[in-house]
C-alpha positions in Angstrom: 36.6 -80.7 175.8 35.9 -83.8 173.2 38.0 -86.4 175.2 36.7 -85.1 178.8 33.0 -85.5 177.1 33.2 -88.8 175.3 31.7 -90.9 177.6 28.1 -91.2 178.7 29.3 -91.0 182.5 30.4 -87.7 181.8 28.0 -86.7 180.0 25.6 -87.3 182.4 27.2 -86.1 185.1 27.8 -82.4 183.6 24.4 -82.2 182.7 22.8 -83.5 186.0 25.3 -80.7 187.7 24.3 -78.1 185.4 20.3 -78.9 185.7 21.0 -78.9 189.8 23.0 -75.8 189.7 20.1 -74.2 187.8 17.6 -75.4 190.0 19.2 -74.5 193.6 20.1 -70.9 192.0 16.4 -70.2 190.8 15.4 -71.8 194.0 18.0 -69.6 196.3 16.9 -66.3 194.2 13.2 -67.3 195.2 13.9 -67.6 198.8 15.9 -64.4 198.9 13.5 -62.6 197.4 10.6 -64.0 199.4 12.7 -63.6 202.8 13.7 -59.8 201.7 10.2 -59.3 201.1 8.6 -61.1 204.5 11.5 -58.6 206.3 10.4 -55.7 204.5 6.7 -56.1 205.0 7.6 -56.8 208.9 9.2 -53.8 209.1 6.6 -51.8 207.7 4.5 -53.2 210.2 6.7 -52.0 213.0 6.8 -48.0 211.5 3.4 -48.1 210.9 2.4 -49.5 214.8 5.3 -46.8 216.2 3.9 -44.3 213.7 0.3 -44.4 214.7 1.2 -44.7 218.6 2.6 -41.1 218.1 -0.2 -39.8 215.9 -2.7 -41.5 218.4 -1.3 -39.2 220.9 -0.8 -36.8 219.1 -4.8 -36.7 218.2 -5.6 -36.9 221.8 -4.1 -33.6 222.5 -0.5 -34.8 223.8 1.7 -31.8 223.3 4.8 -32.1 221.3 7.1 -32.2 224.5 5.0 -35.0 226.1 5.0 -37.8 223.6 6.6 -40.8 224.7 8.3 -41.3 221.4 10.6 -45.0 221.2 14.4 -44.7 221.5 15.8 -43.3 218.1 18.2 -46.6 218.1 15.6 -48.7 217.9 12.9 -46.5 216.0 13.5 -42.9 215.1 10.4 -40.6 214.7 10.3 -37.4 213.3 7.2 -34.8 213.6 6.7 -32.4 210.6 4.2 -29.7 210.8 2.4 -28.6 207.0 5.2 -26.7 206.1 7.7 -30.1 206.2 9.3 -28.6 209.6 10.7 -30.9 212.6 8.4 -30.0 215.7 9.5 -32.9 217.4 11.7 -36.1 217.7 12.5 -39.1 219.0 15.3 -39.0 221.4 18.9 -38.6 219.6 17.8 -38.5 216.7 19.8 -35.4 215.1 18.5 -36.1 211.2 15.9 -38.6 208.7 16.2 -38.8 205.0 12.8 -39.2 204.6 12.7 -38.1 200.9 11.7 -41.4 200.1 8.7 -42.0 201.5 7.6 -37.4 200.5 8.2 -39.0 196.8 6.1 -41.9 197.8 3.0 -40.2 199.1 3.2 -37.5 196.4 3.2 -40.2 193.9 0.3 -41.7 195.2 -2.1 -38.4 194.5 -4.1 -37.8 192.0 -2.2 -39.0 188.1 -2.5 -35.5 186.0 -0.7 -33.0 189.1 0.6 -35.0 191.5 4.2 -34.8 190.4 4.4 -30.7 190.0 2.7 -30.0 193.6 4.7 -28.8 196.3 4.4 -31.0 199.7 3.1 -28.1 201.6 0.1 -27.8 198.8 -0.5 -31.6 199.4 -0.2 -31.2 203.1 -3.0 -28.4 202.9 -5.4 -30.6 200.9 -4.8 -33.7 203.1 -6.2 -31.1 205.6 -9.0 -30.3 204.3 -9.8 -34.2 204.2 -9.3 -34.5 208.0 -11.5 -33.5 210.6 -9.5 -32.3 214.1 -8.5 -35.5 216.5 -8.3 -37.6 213.3 -5.6 -39.5 211.6 -5.2 -40.5 208.3 -5.9 -44.6 207.2 -3.8 -44.5 204.7 0.1 -45.2 205.1 3.0 -44.5 202.9 5.9 -46.6 203.1 9.4 -46.1 201.7 13.2 -46.0 202.8 15.5 -43.9 204.2 18.2 -43.0 206.8 18.2 -41.2 210.1 21.6 -40.2 211.8 21.0 -41.1 215.7 24.2 -39.8 218.2 26.3 -39.4 215.2 25.8 -42.8 212.9 23.7 -43.0 210.2 22.0 -46.1 209.6 19.1 -47.3 206.6 15.4 -47.9 208.0 12.1 -48.9 206.6 9.9 -44.9 207.4 6.1 -45.0 207.7 4.3 -41.7 207.2 0.9 -40.8 208.9 -1.1 -37.7 208.9 -2.8 -36.6 212.1 -4.8 -33.3 213.0 -4.6 -32.5 216.7 -7.8 -30.7 218.2 -6.7 -27.6 217.6 -6.9 -28.1 213.7 -3.1 -28.5 212.9 -2.4 -30.5 210.3 1.2 -33.1 211.2 3.1 -36.0 209.7 4.6 -38.6 212.0 7.6 -40.3 210.0 8.5 -43.6 212.1 11.4 -45.8 211.5 12.5 -49.8 211.8 16.1 -50.8 211.5 17.0 -52.3 208.1 19.9 -53.9 209.8 18.2 -57.0 210.8 17.0 -57.8 206.9 20.0 -56.8 205.4 21.8 -59.0 207.9 19.0 -61.9 207.5 19.4 -61.9 203.7 23.6 -62.0 203.7 23.9 -64.5 206.0 20.9 -67.0 203.7 23.1 -65.5 200.4 26.7 -66.6 202.1 25.1 -69.8 203.2 24.1 -70.6 199.6 27.8 -69.5 198.4 29.1 -72.1 200.7 26.7 -74.8 200.4 26.2 -74.1 196.3 29.6 -75.9 195.7 29.8 -78.2 198.3 26.0 -79.5 196.4 26.9 -79.6 193.0 30.3 -81.7 194.0 28.1 -83.9 195.9 25.8 -84.4 193.2 28.3 -84.4 190.3 30.2 -87.5 192.7 27.2 -89.3 193.3 25.8 -88.9 189.6 28.8 -89.9 188.2 29.4 -93.0 191.0 25.5 -94.2 189.6 25.8 -93.9 186.1 29.5 -95.9 186.2 27.6 -98.8 188.1 24.7 -98.8 185.4 26.9 -98.8 182.6 29.0 -101.3 183.8 27.2 -104.2 182.0 27.6 -102.3 179.4 30.3 -102.2 179.0 30.9 -105.9 179.5 28.7 -106.6 176.8 30.9 -104.2 174.5 34.0 -106.2 175.6 32.4 -109.7 175.4 31.3 -108.5 171.6 35.0 -106.8 171.2 36.0 -110.9 172.0 33.6 -112.3 170.1 34.6 -110.4 167.0 38.5 -110.8 167.2 37.6 -114.7 168.0 34.9 -115.5 165.6 33.1 -117.6 167.6 29.3 -117.0 167.4 28.7 -120.0 169.9 29.8 -117.0 173.1 26.9 -114.8 174.5 26.9 -111.8 175.8 26.4 -111.6 179.8 22.8 -111.1 180.9 22.5 -108.7 184.0 19.9 -110.0 186.4 17.3 -107.0 186.0 14.5 -105.9 184.1 16.0 -102.7 182.8 16.7 -101.5 178.9 20.2 -103.2 179.8 19.1 -106.2 180.6 16.6 -106.2 177.3 19.8 -104.8 175.3 22.0 -107.7 176.7 19.1 -110.5 175.3 18.8 -109.0 172.2 22.0 -108.8 171.5 22.6 -112.7 172.4 19.2 -113.5 170.4 21.2 -111.4 167.4 24.2 -113.7 168.5 22.3 -117.0 168.3 20.8 -116.0 164.8 23.8 -114.9 163.1 25.3 -118.0 164.4 22.3 -120.2 162.7 23.0 -118.4 159.8 26.5 -118.6 159.5 26.1 -122.1 160.0 23.5 -122.4 157.6 25.8 -120.6 155.1 28.7 -123.0 156.1 26.4 -126.1 155.4 25.4 -124.7 152.0 28.5 -123.9 150.8 29.9 -127.3 152.1 26.7 -129.0 150.3 26.8 -126.6 146.8 30.6 -128.1 146.6 29.8 -131.8 146.6 26.9 -131.6 144.5 29.2 -129.3 142.2 32.4 -132.0 142.4 30.7 -134.9 141.1 28.7 -133.2 137.5 32.1 -131.4 137.1 34.4 -134.6 138.0 32.1 -136.7 135.1 32.2 -133.8 132.3 36.2 -133.3 133.1 36.7 -137.4 133.2 34.4 -137.4 129.6 36.2 -134.1 128.0 39.5 -136.1 128.7 38.5 -139.6 127.7 37.4 -138.2 124.6 40.6 -135.8 124.0 42.8 -139.3 124.3 39.8 -141.3 122.6 37.8 -139.8 120.3 36.1 -142.4 119.9 35.3 -142.9 123.2 33.8 -139.3 123.8 30.3 -139.8 125.2 28.7 -136.8 124.1 25.2 -137.4 125.6 27.0 -138.0 128.9 29.1 -134.7 128.5 25.6 -132.8 127.6 23.7 -134.2 130.8 25.9 -133.8 133.3 26.9 -129.6 131.4 22.3 -129.5 132.1 22.4 -130.8 135.4 25.2 -128.4 136.3 23.5 -125.7 134.5 20.2 -126.2 136.6 22.2 -126.9 140.0 23.9 -123.3 139.1 20.5 -121.8 138.6 18.8 -123.1 141.7 21.9 -121.7 143.7 21.4 -118.5 142.5 18.0 -118.2 143.2 18.6 -119.5 146.8 21.7 -116.9 147.0 18.8 -114.0 145.7 16.4 -115.1 147.7 19.3 -115.9 151.5 19.8 -112.1 150.5 15.9 -110.8 151.1 14.9 -110.4 147.5 10.8 -110.3 148.0 8.5 -110.1 144.9 7.0 -106.3 144.1 4.8 -105.2 146.2 1.8 -104.2 143.4 2.5 -107.0 140.8 -0.5 -109.6 140.1 -1.3 -112.3 137.8 -4.1 -114.9 136.9 -2.4 -117.9 138.8 -5.2 -120.2 137.2 -3.9 -119.4 133.7 0.1 -119.9 134.5 -1.6 -123.6 136.3 -3.3 -124.2 133.2 -0.4 -123.5 130.9 2.5 -125.8 133.4 -0.1 -128.9 133.3 -0.6 -128.4 129.6 3.1 -128.8 128.9 3.2 -132.0 131.1 1.8 -135.3 130.0 0.0 -137.4 132.7 -1.1 -134.6 134.8 -5.0 -134.6 135.7 -6.5 -130.7 136.7 -9.6 -129.3 138.4 -9.7 -125.4 138.8 -11.3 -122.5 138.7 -11.5 -120.1 136.6 -10.2 -117.2 137.6 -7.6 -117.0 140.6 -5.9 -113.3 140.8 -2.5 -113.1 143.6 0.3 -111.2 144.7 3.8 -111.8 143.6 6.3 -112.6 141.1 4.6 -114.7 138.2 8.0 -116.2 137.5 8.7 -117.3 140.7 5.5 -118.8 141.3 6.0 -120.8 137.9 9.1 -122.1 140.0 7.4 -123.4 142.8 4.9 -125.3 140.0 7.4 -126.7 138.2 9.2 -128.2 141.0 6.1 -129.5 142.7 5.3 -131.4 139.9 8.6 -132.5 138.5 8.6 -134.2 142.3 5.4 -135.6 141.8 5.9 -137.0 138.9 9.2 -138.6 140.1 7.5 -140.8 142.8 4.3 -141.3 141.2 3.1 -144.5 140.0 0.4 -143.8 137.5 -1.1 -140.1 138.0 -0.3 -136.4 139.3 -3.8 -134.6 140.0 -3.7 -130.6 140.5 -6.9 -129.0 141.9 -6.9 -125.0 142.3 -9.8 -123.6 144.4 -10.3 -120.6 146.9 -10.6 -120.9 150.5 -11.6 -118.4 153.3 -9.6 -115.6 151.3 -6.4 -117.6 150.9 -5.7 -119.2 147.4 -5.2 -123.7 147.8 -3.1 -124.9 145.0 -2.8 -128.9 145.8 -0.7 -131.4 143.8 -1.3 -135.1 144.7 0.7 -138.3 143.3 -0.1 -141.9 143.5 3.5 -142.8 145.7 4.6 -144.0 148.6 4.0 -140.3 150.5 6.4 -139.0 153.0 6.7 -140.6 156.1 5.6 -138.0 158.9 8.6 -137.4 160.6 10.2 -136.5 157.5 7.3 -134.0 156.1 9.3 -131.2 157.6 13.0 -132.4 156.9 12.5 -132.9 152.6 12.1 -128.8 152.9 15.5 -128.6 154.3 18.2 -128.0 151.1 19.9 -130.9 149.6 17.6 -132.9 151.3 17.1 -136.6 149.3 14.5 -139.2 151.4 16.1 -142.3 148.9 19.7 -141.9 149.4 20.1 -145.3 147.4 18.5 -143.6 144.0 21.2 -141.8 141.5 21.7 -138.2 141.5 20.5 -138.1 137.9 16.8 -139.6 139.1 16.7 -137.6 142.6 17.9 -134.1 141.6 20.1 -131.9 144.3 17.7 -132.0 147.1 16.9 -128.3 146.3 13.4 -128.1 144.7 10.9 -128.3 148.0 13.7 -125.8 149.4 13.4 -123.0 146.8 9.4 -123.7 146.4 8.8 -123.4 150.5 11.3 -120.6 150.7 9.3 -119.0 147.5 6.2 -119.5 149.6 6.9 -117.5 152.7 8.5 -114.9 150.9 5.1 -114.4 149.0 3.1 -114.3 152.2 1.8 -118.3 152.1 2.6 -121.7 153.5 4.0 -124.8 151.3 2.9 -128.2 153.3 2.4 -132.2 152.4 -0.1 -134.3 154.0 -1.4 -137.6 152.9 -3.2 -137.8 149.3 -6.5 -139.4 149.8 -6.2 -142.0 147.3 -2.4 -142.6 149.2 0.5 -141.0 148.2 1.8 -137.3 148.9 0.0 -134.0 148.8 1.5 -130.7 148.6 -0.1 -127.9 149.7 0.5 -124.6 148.7 -1.6 -121.5 150.0 -1.2 -117.9 148.9 -3.2 -114.9 150.3 -5.5 -113.6 147.3 -5.9 -110.0 146.2 -8.0 -107.6 147.9 -11.1 -107.8 145.3 -10.8 -111.8 144.7 -10.7 -112.2 149.1 -14.0 -109.9 148.7 -15.6 -112.2 146.5 -14.6 -115.1 147.9 -16.7 -113.9 150.6 
């Protein structure tokens, strides 16, 4: 069973078939009941008309043998006196079982004594309520049987009380055949029983075909994704159907995910390649110095070895931080600190840096990571400055603005985005020891973005580069700023 219902097409087909079957059965039952009630009402009207025609003749003084009663096969009629004895009957009517009608009549009397009264007492009471030559307004209905020419059939009966001009109480029973009703209901039921399986087969077939056609693009997407996984070729894309439905949106989203994954993988590969290249030089230099020192101790350059080791340690720390940032590491959501205090501490530890700062600026985020951003910006500014580096901290429109300016040669307009990429150094001719690995600005921007801020570079007013870090203020500081 699980295997049979293992596909969406099978489950959708089964669900649609079950729903249609329930709806058709409910509708069919309602139609049959409505048809039966309608035909019953028609039979009641027919029996009432026949009974009242006979009662009208009796009220007008016709003798029993002069009554013009209908044919017993169509409408059996029987007239009973006060003692429930037949005094007249339709042609060929041999017997009538009118217990149901009599029971209905008895039940229509008073609530306290109706079940215990005899039919004779009921008739006497009814007679007392009618005058000579009158017909009762009320008609009682019920089902029973009548035997006509030896054949017994079901009928719907109507009973009407009448008082003759001679002040005799009579009850006229007239029947209408139920054969037409039973035949119509039987025909409708047979038609439904035959049509229901055909309808369900049609619904299931159409549902299966439509679902299969609708899900065909999904199978194409699945097959292409399986091929991409097997080939590890992230440049491939799944087919997008030329529609505007959910499947088309699924295909577009899948392709967007593949594109983002391809970009991430390519970036990771480039990162690994660049990291390997950057690590190779200090490791090779350190190994060479150690090998020379082992062979000729007097030639060992300890200062160079320590310098290469420090550079290697710094590079490894940068790579580990980038790995954590790429893995989605974000600052604690409720951490706060005073940025003005942090800036003052960082500037005081460096020579040749001036500071113009507000007294206190509270921001959210990681204090250590923001310190890393400021340190990278100051190191970069001192590396390119001629004489001075200026740091400014102020607030603007609900944001903290930290500016680091130098009086160097500045950053060309075409390179102002590229310098924030990893392992990018604009001055390729300078020594690696002076220029670093090209990770400082990339780390600074990544940290700024993860703190909900931005890091950009423009021209400084007095020439050189101006790096601007913008971070959102806390709610309290933003209100004070406003």
